[in-house]
PALO-834904 format. One record per atom (N, C-alpha, C, O): residue number from 1; x, y, z; atom name. Coordinates in Angstrom, 1 decimal. Layout:
BEGIN
pt n:NUM, east:X, north:Y, up:Z, atom:CA;
...
This chain:
BEGIN
pt n:1, east:18.3, north:-3.1, up:-21.0, atom:N;
pt n:1, east:17.6, north:-3.3, up:-21.2, atom:CA;
pt n:1, east:18.6, north:-4.8, up:-21.5, atom:C;
pt n:1, east:19.5, north:-4.6, up:-22.3, atom:O;
pt n:2, east:18.6, north:-5.8, up:-20.9, atom:N;
pt n:2, east:19.5, north:-7.0, up:-20.8, atom:CA;
pt n:2, east:18.3, north:-8.2, up:-21.9, atom:C;
pt n:2, east:17.1, north:-8.5, up:-21.7, atom:O;
pt n:3, east:19.1, north:-8.8, up:-22.8, atom:N;
pt n:3, east:18.4, north:-10.0, up:-23.4, atom:CA;
pt n:3, east:17.8, north:-11.3, up:-22.7, atom:C;
pt n:3, east:18.6, north:-11.5, up:-21.8, atom:O;
pt n:4, east:16.9, north:-12.1, up:-22.6, atom:N;
pt n:4, east:16.7, north:-13.0, up:-21.8, atom:CA;
pt n:4, east:17.0, north:-14.2, up:-23.1, atom:C;
pt n:4, east:16.8, north:-14.3, up:-24.3, atom:O;
pt n:5, east:17.7, north:-15.3, up:-22.0, atom:N;
pt n:5, east:17.9, north:-16.2, up:-22.8, atom:CA;
pt n:5, east:16.5, north:-17.7, up:-22.1, atom:C;
pt n:5, east:15.9, north:-17.9, up:-21.0, atom:O;
pt n:6, east:16.6, north:-18.3, up:-23.2, atom:N;
pt n:6, east:15.8, north:-19.3, up:-22.8, atom:CA;
pt n:6, east:17.0, north:-20.9, up:-22.1, atom:C;
pt n:6, east:17.9, north:-21.6, up:-22.6, atom:O;
pt n:7, east:16.4, north:-20.7, up:-21.1, atom:N;
pt n:7, east:17.6, north:-22.0, up:-19.8, atom:CA;
pt n:7, east:16.4, north:-23.4, up:-19.9, atom:C;
pt n:7, east:15.2, north:-23.2, up:-19.8, atom:O;
pt n:8, east:16.9, north:-24.6, up:-20.1, atom:N;
pt n:8, east:16.3, north:-25.3, up:-19.7, atom:CA;
pt n:8, east:17.0, north:-27.0, up:-18.5, atom:C;
pt n:8, east:18.1, north:-27.3, up:-18.1, atom:O;
pt n:9, east:15.9, north:-27.4, up:-18.2, atom:N;
pt n:9, east:15.8, north:-28.1, up:-17.2, atom:CA;
pt n:9, east:15.7, north:-29.3, up:-17.5, atom:C;
pt n:9, east:14.4, north:-29.2, up:-17.4, atom:O;
pt n:10, east:15.8, north:-30.5, up:-17.8, atom:N;
pt n:10, east:15.8, north:-31.7, up:-18.1, atom:CA;
pt n:10, east:15.7, north:-33.0, up:-16.5, atom:C;
pt n:10, east:16.5, north:-33.3, up:-15.7, atom:O;
pt n:11, east:14.2, north:-33.5, up:-16.7, atom:N;
pt n:11, east:14.0, north:-35.0, up:-15.2, atom:CA;
pt n:11, east:13.7, north:-35.8, up:-16.4, atom:C;
pt n:11, east:12.8, north:-35.9, up:-17.2, atom:O;
pt n:12, east:15.4, north:-36.8, up:-16.1, atom:N;
pt n:12, east:15.3, north:-37.3, up:-16.6, atom:CA;
pt n:12, east:14.4, north:-39.2, up:-16.2, atom:C;
pt n:12, east:13.6, north:-39.9, up:-16.8, atom:O;
pt n:13, east:15.3, north:-39.4, up:-14.6, atom:N;
pt n:13, east:14.3, north:-40.7, up:-14.1, atom:CA;
pt n:13, east:13.7, north:-40.1, up:-12.6, atom:C;
pt n:13, east:14.2, north:-39.2, up:-11.8, atom:O;
pt n:14, east:12.5, north:-41.0, up:-12.5, atom:N;
pt n:14, east:11.8, north:-40.8, up:-11.1, atom:CA;
pt n:14, east:11.3, north:-42.9, up:-11.1, atom:C;
pt n:14, east:11.2, north:-43.7, up:-11.9, atom:O;
pt n:15, east:11.3, north:-42.7, up:-9.7, atom:N;
pt n:15, east:10.7, north:-43.8, up:-9.6, atom:CA;
pt n:15, east:9.3, north:-43.6, up:-9.1, atom:C;
pt n:15, east:8.5, north:-44.4, up:-9.7, atom:O;
pt n:16, east:8.8, north:-42.9, up:-8.4, atom:N;
pt n:16, east:7.9, north:-42.5, up:-8.0, atom:CA;
pt n:16, east:7.5, north:-41.4, up:-7.3, atom:C;
pt n:16, east:8.1, north:-40.5, up:-6.7, atom:O;
pt n:17, east:6.1, north:-41.9, up:-7.7, atom:N;
pt n:17, east:4.9, north:-40.0, up:-8.1, atom:CA;
pt n:17, east:5.9, north:-39.2, up:-6.6, atom:C;
pt n:17, east:5.8, north:-38.0, up:-6.7, atom:O;
pt n:18, east:6.6, north:-39.5, up:-5.6, atom:N;
pt n:18, east:6.6, north:-38.9, up:-4.7, atom:CA;
pt n:18, east:8.0, north:-37.8, up:-4.7, atom:C;
pt n:18, east:8.4, north:-36.7, up:-4.3, atom:O;
pt n:19, east:8.7, north:-39.2, up:-5.6, atom:N;
pt n:19, east:10.2, north:-38.4, up:-6.3, atom:CA;
pt n:19, east:9.9, north:-37.5, up:-6.6, atom:C;
pt n:19, east:10.4, north:-36.5, up:-6.1, atom:O;
pt n:20, east:9.1, north:-37.6, up:-7.8, atom:N;
pt n:20, east:9.2, north:-36.8, up:-8.8, atom:CA;
pt n:20, east:8.9, north:-35.0, up:-8.7, atom:C;
pt n:20, east:9.4, north:-34.0, up:-9.2, atom:O;
pt n:21, east:7.2, north:-35.4, up:-7.4, atom:N;
pt n:21, east:6.8, north:-33.8, up:-6.5, atom:CA;
pt n:21, east:8.4, north:-33.1, up:-6.0, atom:C;
pt n:21, east:8.9, north:-32.0, up:-6.1, atom:O;
pt n:22, east:9.0, north:-34.5, up:-5.3, atom:N;
pt n:22, east:10.5, north:-34.2, up:-4.7, atom:CA;
pt n:22, east:11.2, north:-33.7, up:-5.5, atom:C;
pt n:22, east:11.7, north:-32.7, up:-5.0, atom:O;
pt n:23, east:11.5, north:-33.8, up:-6.5, atom:N;
pt n:23, east:12.8, north:-32.9, up:-7.9, atom:CA;
pt n:23, east:12.0, north:-32.1, up:-8.3, atom:C;
pt n:23, east:12.5, north:-31.0, up:-8.1, atom:O;
pt n:24, east:10.4, north:-32.0, up:-9.0, atom:N;
pt n:24, east:10.0, north:-30.3, up:-9.1, atom:CA;
pt n:24, east:10.3, north:-29.5, up:-7.7, atom:C;
pt n:24, east:11.1, north:-28.6, up:-7.5, atom:O;
pt n:25, east:9.5, north:-29.8, up:-6.9, atom:N;
pt n:25, east:10.0, north:-29.0, up:-5.9, atom:CA;
pt n:25, east:11.1, north:-27.7, up:-6.0, atom:C;
pt n:25, east:11.1, north:-26.5, up:-6.2, atom:O;
pt n:26, east:12.3, north:-29.1, up:-5.7, atom:N;
pt n:26, east:13.4, north:-28.7, up:-5.7, atom:CA;
pt n:26, east:13.6, north:-27.4, up:-6.3, atom:C;
pt n:26, east:13.8, north:-26.2, up:-5.9, atom:O;
pt n:27, east:13.5, north:-28.0, up:-7.6, atom:N;
pt n:27, east:13.8, north:-26.8, up:-9.3, atom:CA;
pt n:27, east:13.0, north:-25.9, up:-9.1, atom:C;
pt n:27, east:13.3, north:-24.8, up:-9.5, atom:O;
pt n:28, east:11.9, north:-26.2, up:-8.6, atom:N;
pt n:28, east:11.4, north:-24.1, up:-8.4, atom:CA;
pt n:28, east:12.0, north:-23.9, up:-7.4, atom:C;
pt n:28, east:12.7, north:-23.0, up:-7.6, atom:O;
pt n:29, east:12.2, north:-24.2, up:-6.3, atom:N;
pt n:29, east:12.7, north:-23.3, up:-5.8, atom:CA;
pt n:29, east:14.4, north:-22.6, up:-6.0, atom:C;
pt n:29, east:14.8, north:-21.5, up:-5.7, atom:O;
pt n:30, east:14.9, north:-23.6, up:-6.5, atom:N;
pt n:30, east:16.1, north:-23.1, up:-7.7, atom:CA;
pt n:30, east:15.9, north:-21.9, up:-9.0, atom:C;
pt n:30, east:16.7, north:-21.3, up:-9.7, atom:O;
pt n:31, east:14.8, north:-21.9, up:-8.8, atom:N;
pt n:31, east:14.7, north:-20.9, up:-10.1, atom:CA;
pt n:31, east:14.1, north:-19.3, up:-9.7, atom:C;
pt n:31, east:13.2, north:-19.0, up:-8.8, atom:O;
pt n:32, east:14.8, north:-18.8, up:-10.5, atom:N;
pt n:32, east:14.3, north:-17.3, up:-9.6, atom:CA;
pt n:32, east:13.0, north:-17.0, up:-9.6, atom:C;
pt n:32, east:12.3, north:-17.2, up:-10.6, atom:O;
pt n:33, east:12.6, north:-16.3, up:-8.2, atom:N;
pt n:33, east:11.0, north:-15.8, up:-8.2, atom:CA;
pt n:33, east:9.9, north:-15.4, up:-9.7, atom:C;
pt n:33, east:8.9, north:-15.9, up:-10.0, atom:O;
pt n:34, east:10.4, north:-14.7, up:-10.3, atom:N;
pt n:34, east:10.1, north:-14.1, up:-11.4, atom:CA;
pt n:34, east:9.8, north:-14.9, up:-12.8, atom:C;
pt n:34, east:9.3, north:-14.4, up:-13.8, atom:O;
pt n:35, east:9.9, north:-16.0, up:-12.8, atom:N;
pt n:35, east:10.4, north:-16.9, up:-13.5, atom:CA;
pt n:35, east:8.7, north:-17.6, up:-14.2, atom:C;
pt n:35, east:8.0, north:-17.5, up:-13.1, atom:O;
pt n:36, east:7.9, north:-18.0, up:-15.1, atom:N;
pt n:36, east:7.4, north:-18.5, up:-15.7, atom:CA;
pt n:36, east:7.9, north:-19.6, up:-15.9, atom:C;
pt n:36, east:8.5, north:-19.5, up:-16.9, atom:O;
pt n:37, east:7.9, north:-20.5, up:-15.5, atom:N;
pt n:37, east:8.8, north:-22.3, up:-16.0, atom:CA;
pt n:37, east:7.0, north:-22.9, up:-17.1, atom:C;
pt n:37, east:5.8, north:-23.0, up:-16.9, atom:O;
pt n:38, east:7.8, north:-23.2, up:-18.0, atom:N;
pt n:38, east:7.2, north:-24.4, up:-18.8, atom:CA;
pt n:38, east:7.5, north:-26.0, up:-18.5, atom:C;
pt n:38, east:8.7, north:-26.4, up:-18.5, atom:O;
pt n:39, east:6.4, north:-26.9, up:-18.1, atom:N;
pt n:39, east:6.7, north:-27.9, up:-18.3, atom:CA;
pt n:39, east:6.3, north:-28.6, up:-19.5, atom:C;
pt n:39, east:5.1, north:-28.5, up:-19.6, atom:O;
pt n:40, east:7.1, north:-29.5, up:-20.5, atom:N;
pt n:40, east:6.8, north:-30.5, up:-21.5, atom:CA;
pt n:40, east:7.1, north:-31.7, up:-21.0, atom:C;
pt n:40, east:7.9, north:-31.8, up:-20.1, atom:O;
pt n:41, east:6.4, north:-32.7, up:-21.7, atom:N;
pt n:41, east:7.3, north:-34.2, up:-21.9, atom:CA;
pt n:41, east:7.7, north:-34.9, up:-22.7, atom:C;
pt n:41, east:6.9, north:-35.6, up:-23.4, atom:O;
pt n:42, east:8.6, north:-34.9, up:-22.9, atom:N;
pt n:42, east:9.3, north:-34.9, up:-24.6, atom:CA;
pt n:42, east:10.0, north:-36.6, up:-24.4, atom:C;
pt n:42, east:10.4, north:-37.0, up:-23.3, atom:O;
pt n:43, east:10.1, north:-37.4, up:-25.5, atom:N;
pt n:43, east:10.6, north:-38.6, up:-26.3, atom:CA;
pt n:43, east:9.5, north:-39.0, up:-26.8, atom:C;
pt n:43, east:8.7, north:-38.4, up:-27.5, atom:O;
pt n:44, east:9.5, north:-40.9, up:-26.3, atom:N;
pt n:44, east:8.5, north:-41.9, up:-26.7, atom:CA;
pt n:44, east:9.0, north:-43.1, up:-25.8, atom:C;
pt n:44, east:9.9, north:-42.9, up:-24.9, atom:O;
pt n:45, east:8.3, north:-44.4, up:-26.3, atom:N;
pt n:45, east:8.3, north:-45.0, up:-25.7, atom:CA;
pt n:45, east:9.4, north:-45.9, up:-26.3, atom:C;
pt n:45, east:9.5, north:-47.0, up:-25.9, atom:O;
pt n:46, east:10.2, north:-45.5, up:-27.2, atom:N;
pt n:46, east:11.5, north:-46.5, up:-27.5, atom:CA;
pt n:46, east:12.6, north:-46.0, up:-26.5, atom:C;
pt n:46, east:13.1, north:-46.6, up:-25.6, atom:O;
pt n:47, east:12.8, north:-44.9, up:-26.8, atom:N;
pt n:47, east:13.9, north:-44.5, up:-25.8, atom:CA;
pt n:47, east:13.4, north:-43.5, up:-24.1, atom:C;
pt n:47, east:14.0, north:-43.0, up:-23.2, atom:O;
pt n:48, east:12.3, north:-43.6, up:-24.3, atom:N;
pt n:48, east:11.8, north:-42.9, up:-23.1, atom:CA;
pt n:48, east:11.7, north:-41.6, up:-23.0, atom:C;
pt n:48, east:11.9, north:-40.8, up:-23.9, atom:O;
pt n:49, east:10.9, north:-41.4, up:-21.3, atom:N;
pt n:49, east:10.1, north:-40.1, up:-21.7, atom:CA;
pt n:49, east:10.4, north:-39.1, up:-20.7, atom:C;
pt n:49, east:10.5, north:-39.8, up:-19.7, atom:O;
pt n:50, east:10.5, north:-38.1, up:-20.5, atom:N;
pt n:50, east:11.6, north:-37.1, up:-19.9, atom:CA;
pt n:50, east:10.5, north:-35.6, up:-20.0, atom:C;
pt n:50, east:9.9, north:-35.0, up:-20.9, atom:O;
pt n:51, east:10.8, north:-35.3, up:-18.3, atom:N;
pt n:51, east:9.8, north:-34.2, up:-18.6, atom:CA;
pt n:51, east:10.7, north:-32.9, up:-18.8, atom:C;
pt n:51, east:11.5, north:-33.0, up:-18.0, atom:O;
pt n:52, east:10.9, north:-32.0, up:-19.5, atom:N;
pt n:52, east:11.8, north:-30.5, up:-20.2, atom:CA;
pt n:52, east:11.3, north:-29.9, up:-19.2, atom:C;
pt n:52, east:10.3, north:-30.4, up:-18.7, atom:O;
pt n:53, east:11.8, north:-28.6, up:-18.8, atom:N;
pt n:53, east:11.0, north:-27.4, up:-18.0, atom:CA;
pt n:53, east:12.1, north:-26.3, up:-18.9, atom:C;
pt n:53, east:13.3, north:-26.4, up:-19.2, atom:O;
pt n:54, east:11.1, north:-25.3, up:-19.1, atom:N;
pt n:54, east:12.4, north:-24.4, up:-19.9, atom:CA;
pt n:54, east:11.9, north:-22.9, up:-19.1, atom:C;
pt n:54, east:10.8, north:-22.7, up:-18.5, atom:O;
pt n:55, east:12.5, north:-22.4, up:-19.2, atom:N;
pt n:55, east:12.2, north:-21.0, up:-18.8, atom:CA;
pt n:55, east:12.9, north:-19.8, up:-19.1, atom:C;
pt n:55, east:14.0, north:-20.0, up:-19.7, atom:O;
pt n:56, east:12.7, north:-18.4, up:-18.7, atom:N;
pt n:56, east:13.7, north:-17.2, up:-19.2, atom:CA;
pt n:56, east:14.5, north:-16.6, up:-18.4, atom:C;
pt n:56, east:13.8, north:-16.3, up:-17.5, atom:O;
pt n:57, east:15.7, north:-16.3, up:-18.1, atom:N;
pt n:57, east:16.6, north:-15.9, up:-17.5, atom:CA;
pt n:57, east:17.3, north:-14.9, up:-18.3, atom:C;
pt n:57, east:17.7, north:-15.0, up:-19.4, atom:O;
pt n:58, east:17.3, north:-13.8, up:-17.6, atom:N;
pt n:58, east:18.6, north:-12.4, up:-17.8, atom:CA;
pt n:58, east:19.7, north:-13.0, up:-19.0, atom:C;
pt n:58, east:18.9, north:-13.6, up:-19.7, atom:O;
pt n:59, east:20.8, north:-13.2, up:-19.5, atom:N;
pt n:59, east:21.8, north:-13.2, up:-20.3, atom:CA;
pt n:59, east:22.8, north:-12.3, up:-18.9, atom:C;
pt n:59, east:22.5, north:-11.3, up:-18.3, atom:O;
pt n:60, east:24.1, north:-13.4, up:-18.8, atom:N;
pt n:60, east:25.0, north:-13.0, up:-18.6, atom:CA;
pt n:60, east:26.0, north:-12.0, up:-18.8, atom:C;
pt n:60, east:26.4, north:-11.6, up:-20.0, atom:O;
pt n:61, east:26.4, north:-11.6, up:-17.9, atom:N;
pt n:61, east:27.9, north:-10.6, up:-18.7, atom:CA;
pt n:61, east:28.9, north:-11.4, up:-19.6, atom:C;
pt n:61, east:29.2, north:-10.8, up:-20.7, atom:O;
pt n:62, east:29.5, north:-12.9, up:-19.4, atom:N;
pt n:62, east:30.3, north:-13.8, up:-20.1, atom:CA;
pt n:62, east:29.3, north:-14.1, up:-21.3, atom:C;
pt n:62, east:29.7, north:-14.0, up:-22.5, atom:O;
pt n:63, east:27.8, north:-14.6, up:-21.0, atom:N;
pt n:63, east:27.1, north:-15.0, up:-22.4, atom:CA;
pt n:63, east:27.1, north:-13.5, up:-23.5, atom:C;
pt n:63, east:27.6, north:-13.4, up:-24.6, atom:O;
pt n:64, east:26.6, north:-12.5, up:-22.9, atom:N;
pt n:64, east:26.8, north:-11.2, up:-23.8, atom:CA;
pt n:64, east:28.6, north:-10.5, up:-24.3, atom:C;
pt n:64, east:28.8, north:-10.0, up:-25.3, atom:O;
pt n:65, east:29.1, north:-10.7, up:-23.6, atom:N;
pt n:65, east:30.9, north:-10.8, up:-24.6, atom:CA;
pt n:65, east:31.1, north:-11.5, up:-25.1, atom:C;
pt n:65, east:31.8, north:-11.2, up:-26.0, atom:O;
pt n:66, east:30.4, north:-13.5, up:-25.1, atom:N;
pt n:66, east:30.7, north:-14.2, up:-26.6, atom:CA;
pt n:66, east:30.0, north:-13.9, up:-27.2, atom:C;
pt n:66, east:30.5, north:-13.7, up:-28.3, atom:O;
pt n:67, east:28.1, north:-13.5, up:-27.2, atom:N;
pt n:67, east:27.6, north:-13.0, up:-28.0, atom:CA;
pt n:67, east:28.1, north:-12.1, up:-29.4, atom:C;
pt n:67, east:27.9, north:-12.1, up:-30.7, atom:O;
pt n:68, east:28.9, north:-11.2, up:-28.4, atom:N;
pt n:68, east:29.2, north:-9.9, up:-29.4, atom:CA;
pt n:68, east:30.8, north:-10.5, up:-29.7, atom:C;
pt n:68, east:31.0, north:-10.0, up:-30.8, atom:O;
pt n:69, east:31.5, north:-10.9, up:-29.4, atom:N;
pt n:69, east:32.3, north:-11.6, up:-30.3, atom:CA;
pt n:69, east:31.7, north:-12.5, up:-31.5, atom:C;
pt n:69, east:32.1, north:-12.3, up:-32.7, atom:O;
pt n:70, east:31.0, north:-13.5, up:-31.2, atom:N;
pt n:70, east:30.2, north:-14.4, up:-32.5, atom:CA;
pt n:70, east:29.7, north:-13.4, up:-33.7, atom:C;
pt n:70, east:29.8, north:-13.6, up:-34.9, atom:O;
pt n:71, east:28.9, north:-11.9, up:-32.9, atom:N;
pt n:71, east:27.8, north:-11.1, up:-34.0, atom:CA;
pt n:71, east:29.2, north:-10.1, up:-34.7, atom:C;
pt n:71, east:28.9, north:-9.3, up:-35.5, atom:O;
pt n:72, east:30.6, north:-10.3, up:-34.2, atom:N;
pt n:72, east:31.4, north:-9.7, up:-35.3, atom:CA;
pt n:72, east:32.1, north:-10.3, up:-36.4, atom:C;
pt n:72, east:32.3, north:-10.0, up:-37.5, atom:O;
pt n:73, east:32.3, north:-11.5, up:-35.5, atom:N;
pt n:73, east:33.0, north:-12.1, up:-36.3, atom:CA;
pt n:73, east:31.7, north:-12.9, up:-37.3, atom:C;
pt n:73, east:32.1, north:-13.1, up:-38.4, atom:O;
pt n:74, east:30.7, north:-13.2, up:-37.2, atom:N;
pt n:74, east:30.0, north:-13.7, up:-38.2, atom:CA;
pt n:74, east:29.5, north:-12.0, up:-39.0, atom:C;
pt n:74, east:29.1, north:-12.3, up:-40.1, atom:O;
pt n:75, east:29.5, north:-11.2, up:-38.9, atom:N;
pt n:75, east:29.6, north:-9.8, up:-40.0, atom:CA;
pt n:75, east:30.8, north:-9.8, up:-40.6, atom:C;
pt n:75, east:30.8, north:-9.8, up:-41.8, atom:O;
pt n:76, east:31.7, north:-9.8, up:-39.9, atom:N;
pt n:76, east:33.2, north:-10.2, up:-40.7, atom:CA;
pt n:76, east:32.9, north:-10.6, up:-42.1, atom:C;
pt n:76, east:32.5, north:-10.1, up:-43.1, atom:O;
pt n:77, east:33.1, north:-11.7, up:-41.5, atom:N;
pt n:77, east:32.7, north:-13.3, up:-42.4, atom:CA;
pt n:77, east:31.6, north:-13.2, up:-43.6, atom:C;
pt n:77, east:31.9, north:-13.7, up:-44.7, atom:O;
pt n:78, east:30.5, north:-12.6, up:-43.6, atom:N;
pt n:78, east:29.3, north:-12.0, up:-44.2, atom:CA;
pt n:78, east:29.9, north:-10.8, up:-45.2, atom:C;
pt n:78, east:29.6, north:-10.9, up:-46.3, atom:O;
pt n:79, east:30.9, north:-9.8, up:-44.8, atom:N;
pt n:79, east:31.3, north:-8.6, up:-45.6, atom:CA;
pt n:79, east:31.9, north:-9.1, up:-46.5, atom:C;
pt n:79, east:31.5, north:-9.0, up:-47.6, atom:O;
pt n:80, east:33.5, north:-10.3, up:-45.9, atom:N;
pt n:80, east:34.5, north:-10.8, up:-46.3, atom:CA;
pt n:80, east:33.4, north:-11.9, up:-47.4, atom:C;
pt n:80, east:33.7, north:-11.8, up:-48.6, atom:O;
pt n:81, east:32.5, north:-12.7, up:-47.1, atom:N;
pt n:81, east:32.0, north:-13.4, up:-48.7, atom:CA;
pt n:81, east:31.4, north:-12.0, up:-49.6, atom:C;
pt n:81, east:31.9, north:-11.8, up:-50.7, atom:O;
pt n:82, east:30.6, north:-11.4, up:-49.3, atom:N;
pt n:82, east:29.7, north:-10.8, up:-50.4, atom:CA;
pt n:82, east:30.9, north:-9.3, up:-51.4, atom:C;
pt n:82, east:30.7, north:-8.5, up:-52.3, atom:O;
pt n:83, east:32.2, north:-9.7, up:-50.3, atom:N;
pt n:83, east:33.4, north:-8.9, up:-51.2, atom:CA;
pt n:83, east:33.9, north:-10.0, up:-52.0, atom:C;
pt n:83, east:34.1, north:-9.5, up:-53.1, atom:O;
pt n:84, east:34.3, north:-11.3, up:-52.0, atom:N;
pt n:84, east:34.5, north:-12.0, up:-52.7, atom:CA;
pt n:84, east:33.2, north:-11.8, up:-53.7, atom:C;
pt n:84, east:33.4, north:-11.0, up:-54.6, atom:O;
pt n:85, east:32.4, north:-12.2, up:-53.5, atom:N;
pt n:85, east:30.4, north:-12.7, up:-54.5, atom:CA;
pt n:85, east:30.9, north:-11.3, up:-55.9, atom:C;
pt n:85, east:30.7, north:-11.3, up:-57.2, atom:O;
pt n:86, east:31.3, north:-10.4, up:-55.2, atom:N;
pt n:86, east:31.3, north:-8.9, up:-56.2, atom:CA;
pt n:86, east:32.6, north:-9.2, up:-57.6, atom:C;
pt n:86, east:32.4, north:-9.2, up:-58.8, atom:O;
pt n:87, east:33.8, north:-9.3, up:-56.7, atom:N;
pt n:87, east:34.8, north:-9.5, up:-57.5, atom:CA;
pt n:87, east:34.6, north:-11.0, up:-58.2, atom:C;
pt n:87, east:35.0, north:-10.9, up:-59.4, atom:O;
pt n:88, east:34.2, north:-12.0, up:-58.0, atom:N;
pt n:88, east:33.4, north:-12.8, up:-59.0, atom:CA;
pt n:88, east:32.7, north:-12.3, up:-60.1, atom:C;
pt n:88, east:33.2, north:-12.3, up:-61.3, atom:O;
pt n:89, east:31.4, north:-11.8, up:-59.7, atom:N;
pt n:89, east:30.6, north:-10.9, up:-60.9, atom:CA;
pt n:89, east:31.3, north:-9.8, up:-61.0, atom:C;
pt n:89, east:30.5, north:-9.0, up:-61.4, atom:O;
pt n:90, east:32.1, north:-9.4, up:-61.0, atom:N;
pt n:90, east:32.5, north:-7.7, up:-61.6, atom:CA;
pt n:90, east:31.9, north:-6.4, up:-61.2, atom:C;
pt n:90, east:32.1, north:-5.3, up:-61.8, atom:O;
pt n:91, east:30.7, north:-7.0, up:-59.8, atom:N;
pt n:91, east:30.4, north:-5.6, up:-59.5, atom:CA;
pt n:91, east:31.4, north:-4.6, up:-59.0, atom:C;
pt n:91, east:32.4, north:-4.8, up:-58.5, atom:O;
pt n:92, east:30.6, north:-3.3, up:-59.5, atom:N;
pt n:92, east:31.1, north:-2.1, up:-59.2, atom:CA;
pt n:92, east:30.3, north:-1.4, up:-58.2, atom:C;
pt n:92, east:29.1, north:-1.2, up:-58.3, atom:O;
pt n:93, east:31.2, north:-0.8, up:-57.0, atom:N;
pt n:93, east:29.9, north:-0.6, up:-56.6, atom:CA;
pt n:93, east:29.8, north:0.8, up:-57.5, atom:C;
pt n:93, east:30.3, north:0.9, up:-58.6, atom:O;
pt n:94, east:29.3, north:1.6, up:-57.0, atom:N;
pt n:94, east:28.2, north:3.2, up:-57.3, atom:CA;
pt n:94, east:28.6, north:3.7, up:-56.3, atom:C;
pt n:94, east:28.6, north:3.0, up:-55.3, atom:O;
pt n:95, east:29.3, north:5.3, up:-56.1, atom:N;
pt n:95, east:29.7, north:6.4, up:-54.8, atom:CA;
pt n:95, east:28.6, north:6.6, up:-54.5, atom:C;
pt n:95, east:27.7, north:7.1, up:-55.3, atom:O;
pt n:96, east:28.5, north:6.3, up:-53.0, atom:N;
pt n:96, east:27.2, north:7.7, up:-52.5, atom:CA;
pt n:96, east:27.5, north:8.6, up:-52.7, atom:C;
pt n:96, east:28.6, north:9.0, up:-52.4, atom:O;
pt n:97, east:26.3, north:9.3, up:-53.3, atom:N;
pt n:97, east:26.1, north:10.9, up:-53.8, atom:CA;
pt n:97, east:25.2, north:11.8, up:-52.9, atom:C;
pt n:97, east:24.1, north:11.2, up:-53.0, atom:O;
pt n:98, east:25.0, north:12.8, up:-52.0, atom:N;
pt n:98, east:24.7, north:13.7, up:-51.7, atom:CA;
pt n:98, east:23.3, north:13.8, up:-51.9, atom:C;
pt n:98, east:23.1, north:13.3, up:-53.0, atom:O;
pt n:99, east:21.9, north:14.2, up:-51.4, atom:N;
pt n:99, east:20.7, north:14.3, up:-52.1, atom:CA;
pt n:99, east:20.6, north:15.8, up:-51.6, atom:C;
pt n:99, east:21.5, north:15.9, up:-50.8, atom:O;
pt n:100, east:20.2, north:16.5, up:-51.8, atom:N;
pt n:100, east:19.4, north:17.7, up:-51.6, atom:CA;
pt n:100, east:18.0, north:17.6, up:-51.1, atom:C;
pt n:100, east:17.3, north:16.9, up:-51.9, atom:O;
pt n:101, east:17.6, north:17.9, up:-50.4, atom:N;
pt n:101, east:16.0, north:18.5, up:-50.1, atom:CA;
pt n:101, east:15.8, north:18.8, up:-51.1, atom:C;
pt n:101, east:16.4, north:19.6, up:-51.9, atom:O;
pt n:102, east:14.1, north:17.9, up:-51.4, atom:N;
pt n:102, east:13.3, north:17.6, up:-52.4, atom:CA;
pt n:102, east:12.4, north:19.3, up:-51.6, atom:C;
pt n:102, east:12.0, north:19.7, up:-50.5, atom:O;
pt n:103, east:12.5, north:19.8, up:-53.2, atom:N;
pt n:103, east:11.8, north:21.4, up:-53.2, atom:CA;
pt n:103, east:10.9, north:21.0, up:-53.7, atom:C;
pt n:103, east:11.2, north:20.4, up:-54.7, atom:O;
pt n:104, east:9.2, north:21.2, up:-53.6, atom:N;
pt n:104, east:8.1, north:21.0, up:-53.7, atom:CA;
pt n:104, east:7.3, north:22.3, up:-54.6, atom:C;
pt n:104, east:7.0, north:23.3, up:-53.9, atom:O;
pt n:105, east:7.1, north:22.3, up:-55.8, atom:N;
pt n:105, east:7.0, north:23.6, up:-56.7, atom:CA;
pt n:105, east:5.9, north:23.9, up:-57.2, atom:C;
pt n:105, east:5.7, north:23.5, up:-58.4, atom:O;
pt n:106, east:4.9, north:24.6, up:-56.7, atom:N;
pt n:106, east:3.4, north:24.2, up:-57.1, atom:CA;
pt n:106, east:3.3, north:25.2, up:-58.2, atom:C;
pt n:106, east:2.3, north:25.2, up:-58.9, atom:O;
């Protein structure tokens, strides 16, 4: 099962309703068929308004590889930070011991 990635398309400028409808039709035609797109108006009167279209798509192999590299690097950095903290606090690791099965005697 592949991960789904949220993707965004923004429509910044439109001059008329017809040009906006035409642009939205083009965008809808370029999206995969099973996508449920969500449209929101963002912005304000000072900086302007724009339409934001968001949808979920399957993650590409390149994105999955990049995520895996980042996850490994993040895990290593967390382990290093934890080891440094243990050293600063003088924390001693407790060796793991095997536990036997619990036997209930009535």
